[in-house]
SEKOLVO-766523 format. One record per residue (C-alpha): x negated, y negated, z. Coordinates in pm, whole numbers, always signed. Layout:
residues N
       X       Y       Z
       X       Y       Z
...
//
This chain:
residues 343
       X       Y       Z
    +691  +15761   -4918
    +958  +15967   -5092
   +1032  +15884   -5456
   +1359  +15968   -5629
   +1487  +15963   -5984
   +1680  +15647   -6067
   +2002  +15801   -6188
   +1982  +15991   -6515
   +1645  +15850   -6616
   +1284  +15956   -6598
   +1206  +15657   -6374
   +1116  +15715   -6010
   +1166  +15461   -5734
   +1077  +15465   -5363
   +1363  +15558   -5135
   +1314  +15226   -4954
   +1318  +14892   -5140
   +1238  +14557   -4981
   +1511  +14302   -5039
   +1404  +13941   -5082
   +1721  +13755   -4989
   +1530  +13611   -4692
   +1253  +13472   -4915
   +1251  +13094   -4932
   +1494  +12847   -4773
   +1857  +12868   -4883
   +2213  +12876   -4757
   +2212  +13253   -4796
   +1935  +13328   -4550
   +2030  +13102   -4258
   +1932  +13314   -3959
   +1780  +13577   -4190
   +1418  +13464   -4185
   +1323  +13192   -4437
   +1013  +13390   -4542
    +746  +13172   -4706
    +485  +13283   -4961
    +224  +13364   -4696
    +455  +13592   -4497
    +603  +13738   -4816
    +250  +13825   -4931
    +193  +14005   -4600
    +523  +14191   -4644
    +425  +14297   -4996
     +87  +14424   -4876
    +245  +14627   -4594
    +499  +14778   -4832
    +233  +14872   -5085
     +28  +15038   -4809
    +334  +15250   -4722
    +428  +15327   -5084
    +741  +15109   -5077
    +654  +14963   -5415
    +992  +14821   -5522
   +1115  +14469   -5447
   +1469  +14349   -5517
   +1577  +13992   -5581
   +1837  +13786   -5773
   +1841  +13453   -5951
   +2116  +13331   -5718
   +1911  +13382   -5400
   +1818  +13028   -5305
   +1899  +12918   -5661
   +1580  +13090   -5773
   +1355  +13026   -5472
   +1352  +13393   -5368
   +1219  +13495   -5710
    +963  +13215   -5696
    +839  +13321   -5352
    +825  +13685   -5463
    +634  +13581   -5773
    +378  +13407   -5557
    +348  +13705   -5324
    +275  +13957   -5600
      +9  +13762   -5788
    -271  +13997   -5888
     -67  +14302   -5785
    +196  +14328   -6059
     +66  +14660   -6190
    +103  +14816   -5843
    +474  +14751   -5794
    +825  +14750   -5936
   +1058  +14452   -5957
   +1435  +14461   -5968
   +1642  +14147   -5997
   +1993  +14042   -6090
   +2187  +13781   -6282
   +2553  +13690   -6343
   +2648  +13405   -6115
   +2645  +13038   -6205
   +2298  +12893   -6265
   +2398  +12544   -6383
   +2687  +12313   -6457
   +2729  +12404   -6823
   +3012  +12618   -6959
   +2767  +12894   -7056
   +2563  +12892   -6735
   +2749  +13189   -6591
   +2851  +13543   -6677
   +2734  +13800   -6928
   +2746  +13621   -7260
   +2443  +13664   -7485
   +2363  +13298   -7423
   +2361  +13322   -7045
   +2199  +13664   -7012
   +1902  +13573   -7228
   +1858  +13244   -7039
   +1893  +13423   -6705
   +1634  +13688   -6788
   +1389  +13432   -6925
   +1434  +13223   -6610
   +1373  +13520   -6382
   +1062  +13621   -6576
    +920  +13272   -6540
    +991  +13245   -6168
    +854  +13593   -6100
    +543  +13527   -6305
    +574  +13849   -6503
    +635  +13961   -6859
    +887  +14233   -6771
   +1148  +14335   -6514
   +1157  +14703   -6421
   +1527  +14710   -6330
   +1767  +14434   -6431
   +2118  +14448   -6284
   +2434  +14258   -6360
   +2530  +14107   -6026
   +2908  +14128   -6075
   +3160  +14220   -6344
   +3242  +13966   -6614
   +3590  +14037   -6749
   +3576  +13752   -7003
   +3278  +13873   -7205
   +3321  +14182   -7425
   +3123  +14473   -7282
   +2981  +14534   -7629
   +2825  +14186   -7626
   +2681  +14232   -7279
   +2533  +14576   -7339
   +2411  +14479   -7685
   +2220  +14186   -7534
   +2070  +14403   -7261
   +1973  +14663   -7520
   +1795  +14394   -7723
   +1607  +14283   -7410
   +1506  +14643   -7340
   +1380  +14686   -7696
   +1190  +14357   -7665
   +1008  +14498   -7359
   +1141  +14234   -7122
   +1351  +14486   -6927
   +1268  +14852   -6862
   +1599  +14981   -6719
   +1942  +14832   -6663
   +2202  +14859   -6392
   +2506  +14685   -6250
   +2616  +14571   -5908
   +2949  +14552   -5727
   +3142  +14721   -6010
   +3465  +14911   -5963
   +3492  +15264   -6095
   +3662  +15164   -6420
   +3415  +14878   -6478
   +3125  +15121   -6456
   +3287  +15405   -6649
   +3396  +15179   -6936
   +3045  +15036   -6958
   +2895  +15385   -6975
   +3144  +15486   -7243
   +3067  +15181   -7457
   +2694  +15243   -7423
   +2735  +15603   -7535
   +2965  +15511   -7826
   +2738  +15235   -7954
   +2406  +15407   -7882
   +2294  +15135   -7639
   +2086  +15141   -7321
   +2305  +15270   -7038
   +2329  +15178   -6672
   +2113  +15411   -6463
   +2169  +15224   -6136
   +2456  +15072   -5943
   +2364  +14832   -5663
   +2659  +14868   -5428
   +2746  +14812   -5065
   +2717  +15128   -4856
   +2678  +15166   -4481
   +2821  +15362   -4191
   +3060  +15069   -4144
   +3158  +15058   -4513
   +3231  +15398   -4666
   +3458  +15299   -4955
   +3175  +15367   -5202
   +3231  +15738   -5134
   +3589  +15744   -5256
   +3533  +15694   -5630
   +3195  +15540   -5702
   +2995  +15822   -5543
   +3169  +16101   -5738
   +3129  +15890   -6054
   +2759  +15836   -5982
   +2695  +16206   -5934
   +2896  +16303   -6242
   +2748  +16043   -6476
   +2394  +16010   -6344
   +2399  +15661   -6195
   +2169  +15617   -5897
   +2289  +15416   -5599
   +2081  +15117   -5500
   +2243  +15062   -5161
   +2267  +14708   -5029
   +2329  +14603   -4668
   +2291  +14948   -4505
   +2316  +14770   -4169
   +2648  +14603   -4260
   +2506  +14251   -4273
   +2316  +14309   -3950
   +2609  +14440   -3749
   +2445  +14782   -3708
   +2105  +14646   -3611
   +2169  +14649   -3237
   +2261  +14284   -3191
   +2636  +14334   -3192
   +2760  +14512   -2880
   +3078  +14526   -2681
   +3091  +14264   -2404
   +2760  +14102   -2498
   +2693  +13771   -2673
   +2500  +13768   -2998
   +2127  +13685   -2978
   +2041  +13318   -3027
   +1874  +13402   -3360
   +2092  +13623   -3576
   +2225  +13620   -3931
   +2566  +13685   -3774
   +2578  +13317   -3673
   +2543  +13207   -4036
   +2852  +13059   -4199
   +2745  +13222   -4525
   +2722  +13563   -4358
   +3066  +13520   -4209
   +3205  +13421   -4550
   +3058  +13709   -4753
   +3030  +13992   -4498
   +3223  +14309   -4579
   +3544  +14305   -4374
   +3541  +14527   -4068
   +3697  +14489   -3724
   +3465  +14411   -3432
   +3613  +14698   -3230
   +3526  +14943   -3507
   +3164  +14821   -3495
   +3153  +14854   -3116
   +3277  +15215   -3133
   +3029  +15295   -3409
   +2739  +15139   -3216
   +2830  +15356   -2916
   +2774  +15667   -3129
   +2460  +15521   -3285
   +2330  +15464   -2931
   +2391  +15829   -2849
   +2205  +15954   -3156
   +1925  +15702   -3098
   +1879  +15830   -2743
   +1869  +16190   -2866
   +1614  +16117   -3139
   +1398  +15846   -2983
   +1474  +15607   -3269
   +1638  +15265   -3276
   +2000  +15232   -3380
   +1894  +15033   -3687
   +1668  +15320   -3791
   +1951  +15570   -3739
   +2192  +15364   -3949
   +1934  +15323   -4227
   +1837  +15689   -4224
   +2199  +15801   -4249
   +2235  +15613   -4578
   +1902  +15747   -4707
   +2027  +16104   -4664
   +2361  +16057   -4843
   +2447  +16190   -5192
   +2372  +15981   -5504
   +2132  +15747   -5321
   +1820  +15658   -5521
   +1695  +15377   -5298
   +1812  +15174   -5000
   +1748  +14800   -4982
   +1636  +14680   -4642
   +1536  +14334   -4531
   +1295  +14199   -4273
   +1214  +13869   -4108
    +906  +13987   -3917
    +622  +14233   -3962
    +745  +14439   -3666
   +1093  +14468   -3815
    +948  +14560   -4154
    +732  +14838   -4013
   +1022  +14975   -3808
   +1245  +14989   -4114
    +976  +15153   -4327
    +938  +15425   -4064
   +1273  +15579   -4162
   +1099  +15780   -4435
    +894  +15981   -4183
   +1172  +16184   -4022
   +1521  +16318   -4090
   +1852  +16335   -3910
   +1987  +16681   -3838
   +2307  +16804   -4003
   +2479  +16775   -3665
   +2374  +16413   -3625
   +2476  +16331   -3983
   +2820  +16482   -3924
   +2862  +16305   -3590
   +2782  +15969   -3746
   +3004  +16035   -4047
   +3297  +16112   -3817
   +3238  +15789   -3625
   +3233  +15583   -3944
   +3532  +15748   -4111
   +3820  +15528   -4227
   +4167  +15603   -4357
   +4156  +15631   -4735
   +4386  +15431   -4960
   +4584  +15585   -5246
   +4500  +15782   -5460
   +4200  +15893   -5257
   +4391  +16024   -4956
   +4605  +16227   -5193
   +4304  +16364   -5384
   +4130  +16458   -5059
   +4406  +16713   -4997
   +4318  +16910   -5311
   +3968  +17022   -5220
   +4014  +17365   -5379
   +3962  +17218   -5728
   +3877  +16855   -5656
   +3616  +16857   -5379
   +3475  +16528   -5259
   +3093  +16527   -5264
   +3065  +16325   -4948
   +3188  +16537   -4658
//
């Protein structure tokens, strides 16, 4: 297993992280697996054997059931692994059961610790931006939790460039713990992260924790031109349809055609090719992958044992390219002094 620095910190994480969105029954994982404690324990053991020692969850996954299942699966193994989880979204009906207020963050962290059966979280991430809570209050609370030993490192998720940069500036000004990770969507089918968030990450030392590298399953091989979806697929889920990153079916079909070509040339599956492409991109600290079976898990973990050539990386990048919006298309024309780091 390859280990990389998590942003501008001394903390190393495996390049592959197992996501636990499929752990436990919930609306989110319809068609994703519904992994129980027994299977989750097997997944954890396989990951530990391969050095994939980090597991990502969130308090909103199954309204806490994913954290509970993960907690059961890691009993007796806590010192062998790393846990990342997230909080922001509504956890109850009360006015303070949502967001980044001191009241909600402390309650959210305490709840996650209890469900996970641990006394600390290695990486705690804010799941979305809260524009109603002062950033000073949010970061001050996280800093207190770090000093109390309940959190080791902090990060954010799904932030825009100005959200992240303002948070980093406040942390520096106030002498508070800073974000070292940004859990953001990045895949061959979704390249917008490259336009501003990737240059920001490289400039400011914020490691990418990439979610959905297979574009919500669309790059896993199930979605092909002229073919029906498999009977069992997350792509049938109403939740998946509601939250999936927007992309035209025809774009996916064209991209899968190129993935098929590279897969044939390398002897790998198209899912492995799509995962490996993200692993090799700038600013990436770790890539979150999911699994609903042992075979799928082992196939995904295998992406650390080989690399794509520069020619294959470029071919895939060209296939996944999209027209930039302003000001990025304008900035891309001034490469002499403003080079993009993601060619």
